[in-house]
N, C-alpha and C positions, 0 to 999 in steps of 0.2 A: 364122391370127389376125392382125389388123392391129396393127402396133406403132406406136402414136400417140406419136411422140417428143415433140411439143410439149406434149401434155396431161400426159405423165409428167414432163416437166421442170417444168411448172407445179406439179404435186403435190410434187415433190422440193423446189422452192424454198419452197413453203408450209411444209413440214416444217423446212427449214433456218431459216426465219424464226421459227417459233413453237412447234415441238414441243420440249419440254425432255427430254433423256434422263434415264433413271433415275440417281440419284446426282449430279445436277448442278443448278445454279442458273443463271438466265439474266437478262440485262438486254436488253430490247427497246428499243433507241434509235431515233430517227427514221429513220436510214438503214442501221443494221446491228444484228446480234444478237451479244452477247458471252455466252459460256457458260464456266462454271468448275466443276471437280469439287468435290464436297463431301467425298468420302472419299479422294480422291487429289489431289495437287497438279498440276493442269493447267488451262490457259486456252486458249480457242479463239474465234476470230471465225468463226462458222459461216455467216453470211449478210451480204452487203453489197449495197446497191443504189445505186451511185455513178455519177456522170457526169464528163465531162471538166472541168466547172466546179467541182465540189465535192470531187473525189477527193483532191487534195493536202491540203486542209484536214482532211478526215476521217482520212487516213493519219497526218498530223502529230499530231492529237489522240490517236489510239490509241497511237502510239509514246510520247508523253508520259505517257499514262495508265499503261501497263505498266512503263515505266522508273521512274516514281514509286513503283509498287508493288514494284519490285525483282524482277520476274519476267518470264520470257519468255512468248510467246504464239504459237500456230500460227494463221495466217490461211489458211483453206482457200479457194482461188480455183478457180472452175469456168470452163470454156471459154466458157460463155454469159454470164458475169458482165461487167458493164461497169465502166469504159470498156475499150476494146479493149487498151489498153496498161497495164492494171492491174499485171501482173506486173513490168513494167519500172519502174513507179513504186514498187512495194514494194521491189524490189532497190535502188533508189537511196536508200531510206529505212532501210536496215539489215536487211532481211529476206533470209534465205537461201532460195532457191527450190529446193524438193525435186523429186524425180523425178516426171514426169508419170504419172498413174494413169488407167486407163480406168474410168469409172463404168458398170458392167454391171448390167442389170436382167433378171430373169426374171418373166414374167407367169405365175403358177402357178394361174390359175383352172381350167384344164384340166391336171391334174397330169401331167407327162411320165412316160413309162413307166419311165425309169431311176430315178425316185425309189422305186419299189417293188421294184427288183431288189436281191437280197441280194449284198453285196460279199464276204462272208467275213471282213471286217475288224471288229474290235471297237471300237466307239465308245461312250464313256460320258460322261454329264453329270457335271460336278464337283459332288459333294454332300458331301464330307468334307474335313477338314483335310489328311489324307494325300494325297488326290487333288490338292488345291490345291498341296501341296509338290511333287508330281510335275509339275504344270502349270508351276510356277516353274522347275524344273530344265530341262525341255524348252525353255521359252521362252528361258532364258538361253543355252542351247546354239545354238538356231536363229537368234535375233535378236541384233543388237548393241545396246548401250545399256542404260539402266535400264528396268526394268519395274515399278518400285515402285508407280506410280500405278494401273496395271492390276490388280496383285495386291491392292492395298488395296481397290479397288472390288469385285473378285470376292469378297474376304473379307467385306466389308460386305453384299453381295448374298446371300451364303450365310447369314450370320448372321440376316438379315431374311427369308429365304425368298422373295426376289424372283424372279419369272419374267420380268422385263424384261431382265436381264443374266445370261447363262449361259455358263459355261466348259465346254469339252469336251476330253477326252483320247482319243487314238487309240492302239491297241496293235498291235504287230507281234510275233508269237511270244511274247506275254505281256509284252513290254517297252513301257513308255510311250514313244511315238515321235512323236506328232503332237499339236498343240494348235489350238484355234480358239475364237472367241467369237461369241455371238449376242446382238443387241440388238433388242428389240421395244418397242412403246409403244402403249397403247390409243388414243392420239390420232393414230396414223399407220397408213397402209395398207402401209408398208414394213417389212420385217424386214431387218436389216443383218448381214452376215457379215464379221467382221474377225479379224485376227491369226492367220490360218491358216498353219501351217508344220510341216515334218516334218524330223526329224533326217536328216542326209545319208545315213547308212548304211542308212536304211529307205525311201528314196525309190524311186519306180518300182514300188511294190507295191499301188497302188490306195488308199492312205490319203487322198490329197487328195480324190478323188471321194467316198469314203465319208464323210469329214468334212463335205463340202458337203451331201450327201444327208441326213445326220442332222440338220444344223442347218436345212435347208430344211423338212423334215417337221415339226420342232419349231415353226418359225415359223408354218407354216400351221395347226397345231393351236392356236397362241396367237392366231390371228386375222389374220395378215398376208395380203395379197393379192399383193404384189410383193416380190421378194427382190433386194437390191442388194449388190454387191461392188465395192470399189475395187481394181481388179486391176492388178498390174504386168505387163509384157510376157511374163514367164515363165508366168503363169497364165491370161492372156486367151484363148489358143487352146483350152485345156481347157474353160473356161467357155462359149465359143462353141459347142463341140461338144455341150454340155449344154443349149443353147437360150437362153443369156443373150445379150442384145443390148446394144450400146454405146449409152449414153444421152448421155454427155458425157465430158469429161476434167476431172481435178482435179489441183491442185498444192498440196502442203503447204508453206507459207511460214513459216519460223520467224524470229522477231525475235531478233537478236543483242543480248545484254545490254550488251556493251562498246560503245565509240564506233565 
């Protein structure tokens, strides 16, 4: 199957520009898209189409906007975004540039055989408050920092019966040991896998692959054609073995609130 990178990038950019995730509100400005969480306190610049001539002005306007609000924002920069020195411009304007992630995509029109293979690991969608509490405990152990916004959104999605945002728990010998999230949207052909992680003592037992397979199958049932993951170097080789292809790179850039 031909991997049409340019066509997929165009589809991805169209999503970044105009598809509003569940639990969020968006402002479509002339050159960029600002998104904010309704149920959790987060802000994101999801898309920007800038040039060398207008980038400094747009960056300055966004810094002023979010500092006036008294909140930080994450500006997600993709390797194919312009201008070519956008990361350097953001760094000079008070943004902390995060670790580069590979944007990986799986074309699941012809479902890979591994999706149907039984792993022996138990993966469950989060449907109860007790499961949500376990999700929180695993997340806090696996990842650093606050997860309040994610948990608030999962709680709201659970209360409203949303199928656009789903949390998952993986179990090893009956112990909750792994977490992951799935995002889908009726206006998008992409399903997104995010927040995958496993407790250190339970790694190397197939939970990562089982968690990916469970969420991919759920995304396909919910109408997605392509599956995307923003992968760190530790998980990229595993995803490549599963048939994911590198589409681009992305950097999370967070605005410092202080001077």
